[in-house]
N, CA, C and O of each residue as an XYZ file, in Angstrom:
952
protein
N       0.831     -1.190      0.000
C       0.000      0.000      0.000
C       0.871      1.247      0.000
O       1.938      1.268      0.614
N       0.409      2.290     -0.694
C       1.155      3.533     -0.770
C       0.985      4.341      0.512
O      -0.067      4.301      1.150
N       2.026      5.067      0.877
C       1.913      6.022      1.963
C       1.030      7.186      1.529
O       0.799      7.381      0.335
N       0.539      7.953      2.486
C      -0.213      9.154      2.155
C       0.682     10.097      1.357
O       1.845     10.303      1.705
N       0.132     10.669      0.285
C       0.934     11.550     -0.557
C       1.331     12.810      0.215
O       0.483     13.469      0.817
N       2.611     13.137      0.194
C       3.121     14.383      0.759
C       3.857     15.133     -0.345
O       4.410     14.521     -1.258
N       3.860     16.454     -0.258
C       4.445     17.273     -1.320
C       5.479     18.232     -0.744
O       5.471     18.539      0.448
N       6.365     18.696     -1.615
C       7.334     19.731     -1.247
C       6.820     21.120     -1.611
O       7.568     22.091     -1.503
N       5.604     21.239     -2.026
C       4.952     22.499     -2.325
C       3.600     22.485     -1.592
O       3.160     21.418     -1.164
N       2.941     23.617     -1.438
C       3.249     24.917     -2.019
C       4.107     25.827     -1.132
O       4.528     26.895     -1.576
N       4.369     25.421      0.114
C       5.188     26.292      0.963
C       6.666     26.129      0.601
O       7.036     25.216     -0.137
N       7.487     27.006      1.120
C       8.926     26.959      0.841
C       9.632     25.905      1.676
O      10.742     25.493      1.339
N       9.000     25.459      2.770
C       9.585     24.455      3.642
C       9.480     23.084      2.992
O       8.377     22.572      2.799
N      10.605     22.489      2.654
C      10.598     21.175      2.031
C      10.258     20.104      3.064
O      10.582     20.251      4.243
N       9.609     19.032      2.629
C       9.230     17.974      3.553
C      10.363     16.960      3.681
O      11.198     16.857      2.783
N      10.407     16.208      4.788
C      11.414     15.152      4.932
C      10.963     13.831      4.313
O      11.715     12.857      4.329
N       9.747     13.786      3.767
C       9.179     12.534      3.275
C       9.576     12.271      1.828
O       9.762     13.205      1.048
N       9.703     11.000      1.477
C      10.101     10.617      0.129
C       8.944      9.921     -0.589
O       7.996      9.447      0.037
N       9.048      9.874     -1.908
C       8.056      9.208     -2.749
C       8.252      7.698     -2.650
O       9.381      7.214     -2.565
N       7.139      6.956     -2.662
C       7.215      5.494     -2.599
C       8.053      4.943     -3.749
O       7.999      5.469     -4.861
N       8.836      3.876     -3.488
C       9.686      3.319     -4.548
C       8.869      2.859     -5.748
O       7.787      2.289     -5.605
N       9.412      3.119     -6.933
C       8.745      2.743     -8.166
C       7.703      3.738     -8.637
O       7.040      3.504     -9.647
N       7.545      4.863     -7.911
C       6.547      5.857     -8.281
C       7.223      7.186     -8.605
O       8.342      7.462     -8.172
N       6.509      7.996     -9.380
C       6.980      9.323     -9.777
C       5.942     10.342     -9.336
O       4.740     10.101     -9.452
N       6.403     11.479     -8.829
C       5.496     12.546     -8.415
C       5.859     13.836     -9.137
O       6.997     14.300     -9.069
N       4.884     14.406     -9.825
C       5.042     15.681    -10.518
C       4.509     16.796     -9.636
O       3.378     16.725     -9.156
N       5.322     17.828     -9.422
C       4.898     19.011     -8.669
C       5.198     20.226     -9.535
O       6.353     20.477     -9.878
N       4.144     20.994     -9.896
C       4.292     21.993    -10.954
C       3.461     23.233    -10.670
O       2.333     23.145    -10.186
N       4.033     24.387    -10.978
C       3.272     25.631    -11.062
C       2.605     25.711    -12.424
O       3.246     25.453    -13.443
N       1.327     26.067    -12.455
C       0.743     26.474    -13.735
C       1.444     27.754    -14.199
O       1.722     27.942    -15.383
N       1.711     28.604    -13.248
C       2.450     29.829    -13.501
C       2.698     30.550    -12.192
O       2.000     30.311    -11.207
N       3.693     31.437    -12.174
C       3.919     32.262    -10.994
C       4.395     33.641    -11.422
O       4.895     33.831    -12.530
N       4.230     34.583    -10.529
C       4.533     35.989    -10.823
C       5.137     36.628     -9.583
O       4.682     36.374     -8.467
N       6.160     37.456     -9.771
C       6.718     38.212     -8.649
C       6.968     39.655     -9.068
O       7.223     39.947    -10.237
N       6.889     40.553     -8.082
C       7.126     41.988     -8.331
C       7.920     42.550     -7.171
O       7.655     42.239     -6.010
N       8.906     43.389     -7.501
C       9.730     44.004     -6.474
C      10.107     45.408     -6.920
O      10.438     45.635     -8.084
N      10.054     46.334     -5.993
C      10.479     47.710     -6.267
C      11.379     48.162     -5.128
O      10.969     48.172     -3.967
N      12.617     48.539     -5.470
C      13.582     48.944     -4.450
C      14.557     49.935     -5.047
O      15.098     49.703     -6.128
N      14.788     51.038     -4.354
C      15.766     52.060     -4.755
C      15.550     52.515     -6.197
O      16.510     52.697     -6.945
N      14.303     52.695     -6.580
C      14.000     53.197     -7.916
C      14.059     52.165     -9.016
O      13.881     52.503    -10.186
N      14.306     50.900     -8.669
C      14.376     49.820     -9.656
C      13.163     48.913     -9.469
O      12.896     48.434     -8.366
N      12.436     48.684    -10.558
C      11.273     47.797    -10.526
C      11.591     46.533    -11.309
O      12.038     46.601    -12.454
N      11.359     45.365    -10.683
C      11.617     44.085    -11.334
C      10.347     43.239    -11.270
O       9.777     43.043    -10.197
N       9.913     42.742    -12.421
C       8.802     41.800    -12.473
C       9.295     40.522    -13.152
O      10.084     40.568    -14.095
N       8.814     39.386    -12.653
C       9.243     38.097    -13.196
C       8.034     37.179    -13.362
O       7.101     37.203    -12.559
N       8.071     36.369    -14.425
C       7.032     35.369    -14.684
C       7.704     34.036    -14.987
O       8.771     33.992    -15.600
N       7.079     32.968    -14.559
C       7.498     31.628    -14.950
C       6.276     30.849    -15.434
O       5.187     30.961    -14.869
N       6.474     30.064    -16.482
C       5.407     29.246    -17.034
C       5.758     27.779    -16.884
O       6.783     27.324    -17.394
N       4.913     27.040    -16.188
C       5.021     25.590    -16.009
C       6.368     25.117    -15.449
O       6.886     24.109    -15.931
N       6.951     25.782    -14.470
C       8.133     25.202    -13.822
C       7.708     23.963    -13.029
O       6.654     23.962    -12.392
N       8.530     22.911    -13.069
C       8.102     21.676    -12.413
C       9.267     20.966    -11.748
O      10.438     21.191    -12.056
N       8.885     20.089    -10.813
C       9.810     19.208    -10.121
C       9.313     17.789    -10.302
O       8.152     17.504    -10.009
N      10.168     16.885    -10.781
C       9.848     15.468    -10.863
C      10.600     14.744     -9.762
O      11.821     14.860     -9.658
N       9.864     13.985     -8.928
C      10.443     13.247     -7.816
C      10.319     11.755     -8.096
O       9.226     11.261     -8.373
N      11.431     11.043     -8.026
C      11.473      9.620     -8.356
C      11.770      8.809     -7.092
O      12.824      8.982     -6.480
N      10.847      7.925     -6.699
C      11.074      7.064     -5.554
C      12.042      5.949     -5.905
O      11.721      5.085     -6.721
N      13.218      5.955     -5.302
C      14.268      4.983     -5.624
C      14.287      3.803     -4.657
O      14.602      2.680     -5.052
N      13.955      4.052     -3.403
C      13.879      3.002     -2.388
C      12.895      3.472     -1.327
O      12.274      4.525     -1.475
N      12.752      2.695     -0.258
C      11.760      3.038      0.764
C      11.999      4.414      1.366
O      11.050      5.094      1.755
N      13.252      4.829      1.446
C      13.566      6.082      2.138
C      14.464      7.013      1.334
O      15.090      7.910      1.899
N      14.533      6.810      0.023
C      15.412      7.654     -0.792
C      14.718      8.005     -2.099
O      14.049      7.169     -2.707
N      14.889      9.256     -2.523
C      14.339      9.698     -3.801
C      15.334     10.601     -4.504
O      16.208     11.197     -3.875
N      15.187     10.695     -5.833
C      15.951     11.629     -6.655
C      14.971     12.586     -7.316
O      13.828     12.221     -7.590
N      15.419     13.811     -7.570
C      14.523     14.795     -8.156
C      15.236     15.696     -9.140
O      16.454     15.865     -9.091
N      14.442     16.277    -10.044
C      14.955     17.243    -10.998
C      13.976     18.405    -11.086
O      12.763     18.207    -11.144
N      14.521     19.627    -11.095
C      13.734     20.856    -11.183
C      14.009     21.501    -12.546
O      15.164     21.673    -12.935
N      12.949     21.851    -13.260
C      13.090     22.428    -14.593
C      12.202     23.664    -14.694
O      11.046     23.641    -14.272
N      12.745     24.737    -15.253
C      11.985     25.963    -15.514
C      11.981     26.195    -17.025
O      12.908     26.810    -17.553
N      10.946     25.710    -17.734
C      10.950     25.797    -19.200
C      10.971     27.223    -19.747
O      11.576     27.489    -20.785
N      10.301     28.139    -19.035
C      10.275     29.518    -19.536
C      10.230     30.487    -18.369
O       9.349     30.413    -17.512
N      11.192     31.394    -18.352
C      11.296     32.422    -17.317
C      11.491     33.768    -18.018
O      12.269     33.872    -18.966
N      10.786     34.789    -17.549
C      10.897     36.129    -18.139
C      11.083     37.152    -17.026
O      10.329     37.171    -16.053
N      12.084     37.992    -17.179
C      12.383     39.044    -16.212
C      12.405     40.392    -16.920
O      13.037     40.551    -17.964
N      11.703     41.361    -16.334
C      11.693     42.728    -16.860
C      12.149     43.669    -15.752
O      11.536     43.726    -14.686
N      13.228     44.406    -16.008
C      13.760     45.359    -15.034
C      13.681     46.764    -15.612
O      14.108     47.012    -16.740
N      13.127     47.682    -14.818
C      12.993     49.079    -15.241
C      13.716     49.971    -14.248
O      13.392     49.972    -13.060
N      14.693     50.731    -14.724
C      15.475     51.636    -13.878
C      15.776     52.898    -14.662
O      16.267     52.834    -15.789
N      15.481     54.046    -14.066
C      15.742     55.347    -14.694
C      15.123     55.427    -16.087
O      15.706     56.001    -17.006
N      13.954     54.853    -16.226
C      13.250     54.909    -17.494
C      13.740     53.938    -18.549
O      13.202     53.913    -19.656
N      14.750     53.133    -18.233
C      15.299     52.150    -19.173
C      14.777     50.767    -18.812
O      14.877     50.337    -17.663
N      14.224     50.079    -19.792
C      13.628     48.760    -19.563
C      14.518     47.685    -20.179
O      14.885     47.762    -21.352
N      14.863     46.671    -19.361
C      15.691     45.560    -19.819
C      14.921     44.256    -19.629
O      14.353     44.007    -18.566
N      14.909     43.428    -20.673
C      14.151     42.178    -20.641
C      15.062     40.998    -20.934
O      15.914     41.058    -21.820
N      14.871     39.926    -20.178
C      15.569     38.663    -20.431
C      14.535     37.549    -20.335
O      13.677     37.569    -19.453
N      14.615     36.579    -21.238
C      13.625     35.504    -21.241
C      14.234     34.244    -21.825
O      15.157     34.302    -22.637
N      13.700     33.093    -21.398
C      14.158     31.822    -21.937
C      14.153     30.726    -20.893
O      13.488     30.830    -19.862
N      14.902     29.678    -21.174
C      15.005     28.508    -20.299
C      15.776     28.868    -19.029
O      16.727     29.648    -19.073
N      15.362     28.297    -17.905
C      16.020     28.594    -16.633
C      17.068     27.565    -16.251
O      17.362     26.649    -17.018
N      17.632     27.723    -15.056
C      18.594     26.753    -14.532
C      17.879     25.437    -14.199
O      16.683     25.425    -13.909
N      18.624     24.340    -14.244
C      18.126     23.027    -13.845
C      18.672     22.691    -12.464
O      19.838     22.952    -12.165
N      17.822     22.112    -11.627
C      18.249     21.677    -10.309
C      18.146     20.173    -10.158
O      17.197     19.557    -10.645
N      19.121     19.579     -9.485
C      19.107     18.152     -9.177
C      19.067     17.971     -7.668
O      19.701     18.726     -6.931
N      18.323     16.969     -7.207
C      18.183     16.770     -5.755
C      18.259     15.296     -5.402
O      17.778     14.438     -6.142
N      18.871     15.016     -4.259
C      18.821     13.710     -3.616
C      18.256     13.908     -2.216
O      18.733     14.761     -1.468
N      17.236     13.121     -1.858
C      16.605     13.258     -0.544
C      16.580     11.900      0.164
O      16.210     10.879     -0.417
N      16.981     11.922      1.422
C      16.995     10.729      2.255
C      16.168     10.999      3.502
O      16.443     11.938      4.250
N      15.144     10.163      3.722
C      14.377     10.254      4.952
C      15.068      9.429      6.033
O      15.257      8.223      5.876
N      15.441     10.082      7.126
C      16.140      9.405      8.215
C      15.155      8.667      9.111
O      15.401      7.524      9.496
N      14.029      9.321      9.449
C      13.023      8.692     10.292
C      11.677      9.370     10.074
O      11.609     10.542      9.703
N      10.606      8.613     10.312
C       9.264      9.176     10.254
C       8.569      9.066      8.920
O       7.501      9.652      8.743
N       9.132      8.337      7.970
C       8.539      8.250      6.639
C       7.163      7.592      6.644
O       6.350      7.836      5.752
N       6.904      6.763      7.642
C       5.642      6.020      7.691
C       4.548      6.762      8.450
O       3.479      6.201      8.691
N       4.798      8.015      8.830
C       3.745      8.798      9.459
C       3.888      8.991     10.954
O       2.877      9.049     11.654
N       5.097      9.092     11.469
C       5.318      9.322     12.898
C       5.024     10.782     13.250
O       4.859     11.628     12.371
N       4.964     11.057     14.569
C       4.704     12.427     15.026
C       5.861     13.368     14.714
O       5.683     14.586     14.678
N       7.048     12.806     14.489
C       8.208     13.627     14.120
C       8.983     12.914     13.024
O       9.216     11.708     13.095
N       9.376     13.668     12.018
C      10.148     13.111     10.904
C      11.233     14.101     10.520
O      11.061     15.315     10.632
N      12.357     13.554     10.065
C      13.399     14.433      9.549
C      14.183     13.707      8.468
O      14.128     12.483      8.342
N      14.913     14.498      7.692
C      15.677     13.919      6.595
C      16.849     14.803      6.221
O      17.150     15.783      6.903
N      17.501     14.446      5.138
C      18.631     15.200      4.599
C      18.449     15.340      3.092
O      17.985     14.412      2.429
N      18.815     16.504      2.550
C      18.722     16.753      1.121
C      20.005     17.386      0.621
O      20.631     18.185      1.317
N      20.388     17.023     -0.587
C      21.512     17.665     -1.271
C      21.017     18.171     -2.615
O      20.422     17.421     -3.389
N      21.266     19.455     -2.892
C      20.831     20.076     -4.140
C      22.026     20.577     -4.938
O      23.011     21.058     -4.378
N      21.919     20.456     -6.251
C      22.942     20.961     -7.158
C      22.262     21.725     -8.281
O      21.385     21.190     -8.958
N      22.664     22.975     -8.482
C      22.115     23.798     -9.566
C      23.040     23.757    -10.769
O      24.235     24.030    -10.655
N      22.478     23.412    -11.928
C      23.238     23.409    -13.173
C      23.011     24.728    -13.897
O      21.863     25.144    -14.053
N      24.074     25.402    -14.347
C      23.933     26.732    -14.963
C      23.463     26.640    -16.415
O      24.237     26.862    -17.346
N      22.181     26.309    -16.591
C      21.612     26.129    -17.935
C      20.756     27.301    -18.379
O      20.202     27.267    -19.478
N      20.631     28.342    -17.557
C      19.716     29.441    -17.863
C      20.188     30.251    -19.056
O      21.382     30.355    -19.335
N      19.208     30.825    -19.754
C      19.490     31.706    -20.885
C      20.239     32.947    -20.412
O      20.222     33.281    -19.227
N      20.887     33.615    -21.335
C      21.652     34.829    -21.026
C      20.769     35.860    -20.335
O      19.670     36.162    -20.799
N      21.262     36.396    -19.220
C      20.523     37.409    -18.481
C      19.636     36.870    -17.387
O      19.092     37.640    -16.597
N      19.475     35.529    -17.322
C      18.602     34.945    -16.312
C      19.375     34.301    -15.162
O      18.928     34.364    -14.017
N      20.493     33.700    -15.435
C      21.281     33.039    -14.395
C      22.650     33.670    -14.247
O      23.012     34.580    -14.993
N      23.414     33.177    -13.269
C      24.758     33.727    -13.047
C      25.848     32.879    -13.694
O      27.027     33.223    -13.608
N      25.470     31.768    -14.346
C      26.446     30.963    -15.063
C      27.331     30.108    -14.184
O      28.363     29.620    -14.645
N      26.954     29.911    -12.918
C      27.783     29.138    -11.990
C      27.038     27.916    -11.473
O      25.813     27.921    -11.348
N      27.803     26.867    -11.175
C      27.289     25.721    -10.442
C      27.161     26.122     -8.978
O      28.066     26.740     -8.418
N      26.033     25.770     -8.355
C      25.804     26.088     -6.953
C      25.149     24.895     -6.264
O      24.547     24.049     -6.925
N      25.264     24.827     -4.941
C      24.701     23.694     -4.230
C      24.280     24.047     -2.820
O      24.597     25.122     -2.312
N      23.552     23.116     -2.186
C      23.084     23.329     -0.818
C      22.841     21.987     -0.141
O      22.510     20.998     -0.794
N      23.009     21.970      1.176
C      22.641     20.848      2.026
C      21.543     21.316      2.971
O      21.642     22.391      3.563
N      20.489     20.502      3.113
C      19.296     20.932      3.837
C      18.842     19.854      4.803
O      18.908     18.662      4.501
N      18.377     20.287      5.975
C      17.772     19.409      6.961
C      16.311     19.809      7.117
O      16.024     20.822      7.755
N      15.363     19.030      6.544
C      13.937     19.327      6.700
C      13.319     18.480      7.812
O      13.719     17.334      8.018
N      12.349     19.043      8.526
C      11.648     18.323      9.588
C      10.141     18.539      9.439
O       9.693     19.512      8.832
N       9.370     17.604     10.010
C       7.921     17.725     10.093
C       7.475     17.170     11.441
O       8.057     16.210     11.944
N       6.436     17.779     12.028
C       6.029     17.377     13.373
C       4.564     17.735     13.594
O       4.020     18.632     12.950
N       3.937     17.005     14.528
C       2.559     17.271     14.934
C       2.558     18.266     16.088
O       3.382     18.183     16.999
N       1.611     19.217     16.033
C       1.518     20.247     17.059
C       0.305     20.072     17.957
O       0.187     20.753     18.976
N      -0.601     19.166     17.592
C      -1.809     18.962     18.377
C      -2.943     19.846     17.910
O      -2.721     20.867     17.260
N      -4.149     19.453     18.240
C      -5.319     20.246     17.870
C      -5.551     20.310     16.378
O      -6.165     21.256     15.885
N      -5.065     19.310     15.649
C      -5.243     19.312     14.203
C      -4.218     20.125     13.446
O      -4.318     20.252     12.225
N      -3.233     20.681     14.135
C      -2.187     21.481     13.495
C      -0.949     20.619     13.247
O      -0.571     19.794     14.079
N      -0.338     20.825     12.101
C       0.939     20.216     11.783
C       1.968     21.283     11.501
O       1.616     22.388     11.087
N       3.226     20.978     11.715
C       4.281     21.958     11.502
C       5.438     21.396     10.721
O       5.588     20.182     10.583
N       6.253     22.292     10.213
C       7.460     21.908      9.512
C       8.499     23.000      9.650
O       8.158     24.176      9.777
N       9.758     22.618      9.626
C      10.851     23.585      9.698
C      12.005     23.060      8.866
O      12.140     21.855      8.652
N      12.828     23.973      8.403
C      13.933     23.603      7.520
C      15.094     24.547      7.759
O      14.903     25.751      7.925
N      16.286     24.001      7.775
C      17.488     24.828      7.774
C      18.397     24.346      6.657
O      18.569     23.142      6.464
N      18.975     25.281      5.926
C      19.743     24.931      4.731
C      20.970     25.825      4.634
O      20.899     27.030      4.874
N      22.101     25.213      4.278
C      23.339     25.950      4.059
C      23.773     25.735      2.615
O      23.990     24.601      2.186
N      23.899     26.825      1.873
C      24.248     26.730      0.464
C      25.482     27.542      0.123
O      25.867     28.447      0.863
N      26.105     27.209     -1.012
C      27.205     27.987     -1.574
C      26.737     28.573     -2.899
O      26.398     27.837     -3.825
N      26.721     29.903     -2.986
C      26.250     30.600     -4.178
C      27.256     31.677     -4.562
O      28.220     31.931     -3.840
N      27.017     32.300     -5.704
C      27.855     33.402     -6.175
C      27.048     34.687     -6.142
O      25.885     34.707     -6.545
N      27.675     35.779     -5.653
C      26.982     37.061     -5.627
C      27.187     37.792     -6.947
O      27.760     37.238     -7.885
N      26.717     39.046     -7.019
C      26.790     39.820     -8.266
C      28.225     40.122     -8.681
O      28.474     40.438     -9.844
N      29.171     40.032     -7.753
C      30.580     40.277     -8.057
C      31.339     38.973     -8.318
O      32.569     38.956     -8.316
N      30.599     37.878     -8.544
C      31.196     36.560     -8.811
C      32.067     36.063     -7.666
O      33.072     35.385     -7.882
N      31.670     36.409     -6.450
C      32.359     35.895     -5.265
C      31.517     34.791     -4.643
O      30.300     34.927     -4.514
N      32.167     33.700     -4.258
C      31.444     32.586     -3.634
C      31.057     32.959     -2.206
O      31.891     33.411     -1.422
N      29.792     32.764     -1.885
C      29.298     33.123     -0.558
C      28.484     31.963      0.036
O      27.873     31.183     -0.695
N      28.486     31.865      1.351
C      27.624     30.921      2.056
C      26.281     31.598      2.346
O      26.237     32.749      2.780
N      25.204     30.877      2.104
C      23.857     31.381      2.350
C      23.164     30.450      3.336
O      23.198     29.229      3.185
N      22.531     31.044      4.353
C      21.831     30.274      5.366
C      20.347     30.595      5.272
O      19.937     31.747      5.410
N      19.545     29.556      5.032
C      18.095     29.699      4.881
C      17.404     28.940      5.997
O      17.750     27.795      6.287
N      16.417     29.586      6.628
C      15.604     28.946      7.656
C      14.130     29.241      7.391
O      13.770     30.358      7.020
N      13.281     28.232      7.584
C      11.844     28.409      7.370
C      11.081     27.719      8.493
O      11.586     26.806      9.147
N       9.840     28.186      8.700
C       8.936     27.554      9.664
C       7.519     27.695      9.137
O       7.098     28.784      8.747
N       6.783     26.583      9.128
C       5.429     26.602      8.585
C       4.485     25.834      9.493
O       4.891     24.879     10.155
N       3.224     26.251      9.524
C       2.173     25.521     10.229
C       0.993     25.373      9.277
O       0.727     26.254      8.459
N       0.294     24.258      9.391
C      -0.847     24.009      8.532
C      -1.988     23.370      9.294
O      -1.787     22.762     10.345
N      -3.203     23.517      8.747
C      -4.393     22.971      9.395
C      -5.411     22.627      8.317
O      -5.568     23.365      7.344
N      -6.109     21.491      8.495
C      -7.178     21.124      7.571
C      -8.398     22.000      7.857
O      -8.857     22.097      8.996
N      -8.919     22.641      6.791
C     -10.105     23.478      6.928
C     -11.376     22.673      6.678
O     -12.408     22.918      7.303
N     -11.293     21.711      5.760
C     -12.365     20.748      5.510
C     -11.701     19.390      5.267
O     -10.498     19.241      5.480
N     -12.477     18.408      4.825
C     -11.911     17.092      4.555
C     -10.858     17.115      3.459
O      -9.929     16.308      3.477
N     -10.992     18.037      2.496
C     -10.027     18.055      1.388
C      -9.396     19.424      1.138
O      -8.709     19.603      0.132
N      -9.610     20.378      2.016
C      -9.017     21.714      1.878
C      -8.165     22.010      3.100
O      -8.611     21.830      4.233
N      -6.958     22.456      2.875
C      -6.062     22.825      3.961
C      -5.467     24.203      3.747
O      -5.475     24.724      2.632
N      -4.960     24.785      4.800
C      -4.305     26.083      4.701
C      -2.988     26.079      5.451
O      -2.785     25.263      6.350
N      -2.089     26.987      5.089
C      -0.805     27.070      5.782
C      -0.372     28.520      5.933
O      -0.767     29.389      5.157
N       0.452     28.762      6.952
C       1.122     30.033      7.192
C       2.606     29.734      7.354
O       2.978     28.696      7.901
N       3.450     30.642      6.878
C       4.889     30.342      6.879
C       5.699     31.624      6.952
O       5.289     32.669      6.446
N       6.865     31.525      7.597
C       7.847     32.609      7.561
C       9.171     32.011      7.077
O       9.501     30.866      7.385
N       9.926     32.819      6.307
C      11.220     32.369      5.798
C      12.262     33.446      6.045
O      11.942     34.630      6.152
N      13.520     33.012      6.134
C      14.629     33.928      6.364
C      15.838     33.457      5.575
O      16.139     32.264      5.548
N      16.532     34.387      4.932
C      17.748     34.060      4.182
C      18.795     35.142      4.419
O      18.520     36.330      4.253
N      20.004     34.719      4.811
C      21.102     35.656      5.035
C      22.353     35.107      4.367
O      22.504     33.898      4.189
N      23.250     36.022      4.000
C      24.525     35.601      3.441
C      24.957     36.391      2.235
O      26.150     36.634      2.056
N      24.013     36.803      1.391
C      24.309     37.628      0.219
C      23.419     38.856      0.280
O      22.194     38.742      0.229
N      24.029     40.028      0.388
C      23.239     41.243      0.492
C      22.520     41.326      1.833
O      22.950     40.737      2.825
N      21.415     42.071      1.842
C      20.645     42.271      3.072
C      19.775     41.061      3.371
O      19.552     40.199      2.521
N      19.296     41.025      4.598
C      18.423     39.944      5.046
C      17.159     39.887      4.197
O      16.526     40.913      3.946
N      16.793     38.682      3.755
C      15.576     38.466      2.968
C      14.606     37.659      3.815
O      14.913     36.537      4.217
N      13.431     38.228      4.089
C      12.431     37.548      4.912
C      11.064     37.691      4.252
O      10.744     38.739      3.691
N      10.251     36.621      4.322
C       8.922     36.649      3.725
C       7.904     36.038      4.679
O       8.236     35.247      5.562
N       6.654     36.433      4.470
C       5.510     35.810      5.126
C       4.640     35.216      4.029
O       4.233     35.918      3.104
N       4.353     33.910      4.134
C       3.674     33.193      3.059
C       2.366     32.596      3.569
O       2.270     32.181      4.724
N       1.369     32.558      2.702
C       0.073     31.992      3.045
C      -0.482     31.296      1.816
O      -0.290     31.764      0.694
N      -1.177     30.167      2.024
C      -1.707     29.463      0.864
C      -2.745     28.433      1.243
O      -2.998     28.175      2.420
N      -3.351     27.839      0.199
C      -4.383     26.825      0.345
C      -4.041     25.607     -0.494
O      -3.389     25.720     -1.532
N      -4.485     24.441     -0.039
C      -4.364     23.214     -0.818
C      -5.744     22.579     -0.943
O      -6.583     22.708     -0.052
N      -5.967     21.885     -2.075
C      -7.219     21.169     -2.315
C      -6.890     19.784     -2.839
O      -6.325     19.645     -3.924
N      -7.242     18.753     -2.072
C      -6.973     17.373     -2.473
C      -8.143     16.848     -3.294
O      -9.256     16.702     -2.789
N      -7.875     16.565     -4.565
C      -8.916     16.028     -5.439
C      -9.127     14.544     -5.169
O     -10.261     14.065     -5.140
N      -8.021     13.814     -4.971
C      -8.071     12.401     -4.604
C      -6.759     12.051     -3.926
O      -5.972     12.942     -3.605
N      -6.511     10.771     -3.703
C      -5.324     10.356     -2.956
C      -4.028     10.660     -3.675
O      -2.961     10.640     -3.060
N      -4.099     10.946     -4.986
C      -2.888     11.155     -5.786
C      -2.819     12.525     -6.454
O      -1.902     12.776     -7.236
N      -3.769     13.419     -6.167
C      -3.820     14.708     -6.853
C      -4.119     15.828     -5.878
O      -5.066     15.740     -5.096
N      -3.319     16.879     -5.919
C      -3.519     18.041     -5.056
C      -3.311     19.324     -5.849
O      -2.312     19.462     -6.554
N      -4.245     20.259     -5.739
C      -4.099     21.596     -6.301
C      -3.729     22.556     -5.169
O      -4.024     22.293     -4.003
N      -3.077     23.678     -5.523
C      -2.712     24.649     -4.494
C      -2.589     26.039     -5.091
O      -2.496     26.204     -6.307
N      -2.591     27.022     -4.227
C      -2.323     28.407     -4.620
C      -1.814     29.138     -3.385
O      -2.038     28.698     -2.257
N      -1.131     30.253     -3.605
C      -0.592     30.986     -2.466
C       0.004     32.315     -2.848
O       0.151     32.643     -4.025
N       0.346     33.079     -1.814
C       0.970     34.399     -1.963
C       2.101     34.512     -0.951
O       1.928     34.185      0.223
N       3.260     34.979     -1.412
C       4.397     35.270     -0.539
C       4.580     36.780     -0.477
O       4.653     37.440     -1.513
N       4.653     37.324      0.716
C       4.782     38.761      0.906
C       6.127     39.086      1.541
O       6.513     38.468      2.534
N       6.834     40.041      0.979
C       8.117     40.443      1.523
C       7.951     41.209      2.818
O       7.166     42.156      2.885
N       8.684     40.809      3.854
C       8.646     41.545      5.121
C       9.995     42.176      5.431
O      10.180     42.765      6.496
N      10.942     42.053      4.497
C      12.189     42.813      4.565
C      12.355     43.549      3.238
O      11.787     43.154      2.220
N      13.136     44.617      3.266
C      13.261     45.456      2.076
C      13.852     44.695      0.894
O      13.507     44.982     -0.252
N      14.733     43.733      1.148
C      15.414     43.031      0.067
C      14.586     41.902     -0.536
O      14.949     41.370     -1.586
N      13.482     41.526      0.106
C      12.639     40.451     -0.408
C      11.718     40.990     -1.508
O      11.370     42.171     -1.487
N      11.317     40.149     -2.465
C      10.301     40.572     -3.431
C       9.051     41.055     -2.692
O       8.669     40.486     -1.669
N       8.419     42.104     -3.213
C       7.243     42.656     -2.543
C       6.111     41.641     -2.493
O       5.455     41.489     -1.463
N       5.878     40.945     -3.605
C       4.798     39.974     -3.653
C       5.127     38.889     -4.677
O       5.675     39.177     -5.741
N       4.793     37.653     -4.350
C       4.910     36.519     -5.259
C       3.583     35.770     -5.215
O       3.087     35.454     -4.133
N       3.006     35.483     -6.377
C       1.770     34.730     -6.452
C       1.937     33.506     -7.334
O       2.678     33.546     -8.316
N       1.250     32.407     -6.991
C       1.418     31.182     -7.753
C       0.188     30.295     -7.597
O      -0.597     30.457     -6.662
N       0.032     29.347     -8.533
C      -0.978     28.292     -8.452
C      -0.414     27.074     -9.143
O       0.270     27.189    -10.160
N      -0.702     25.890     -8.589
C      -0.085     24.703     -9.182
C      -0.794     23.419     -8.827
O      -1.899     23.425     -8.286
N      -0.134     22.310     -9.144
C      -0.689     20.981     -8.974
C       0.409     20.006     -8.597
O       1.558     20.169     -9.006
N       0.057     18.990     -7.816
C       0.940     17.849     -7.541
C       0.176     16.588     -7.904
O      -1.002     16.448     -7.572
N       0.865     15.653     -8.601
C       0.214     14.424     -9.060
C       1.168     13.266     -8.921
O       2.297     13.325     -9.409
N       0.718     12.191     -8.247
C       1.542     10.999     -8.056
C       1.131      9.929     -9.074
O      -0.053      9.690     -9.312
N       2.158      9.290     -9.669
C       1.921      8.243    -10.653
C       2.548      6.931    -10.199
O       2.453      5.925    -10.902
């Protein structure tokens, strides 16, 4: 029998749970949009059908690939508009569930991510980057569930200097009906530039045991974070 389907979306906090062996899980945005205005510079971004494919390799291990087929960025500064569009970077992931995969009150795992510099000119920084992440999930009582994640990555800044980035997230969720759930989340990222913090909120709708729709909004609560990000998507297990 299959475990209950768990997803790494729509919140930013990744789950410690893996896909059942021999199965594939598609997690995809229909589309997403972000807008940011800072120091006289306005940036808007769109993505169409970015997706993550998760492959169950064993009872507690999965492999994944992240693909952004089309990304468009428009930056306006001092009346000058610059546009970049095309294929995005590809991400590869390995996830290992250490404990709790079968539905315990506490679960945790380990993830390793590698970014391949495949983005079109003007969209990526042209560098290989990676991160190690510890995701957790836990029961809070009263029908509430929680999750937290800490991640340490190596990235390149605008001056092509390698920097360490530390990301932390915390999320809580609650079932609103038998097939509708909601979540609240805060995220924090430090290491390159100013502190980036967001407050995120969203809904999920389970169509059946293998299909989930979702939507959400991320709001910037620090000056360096995007002002608003909106998205809607689907997760489907095969």
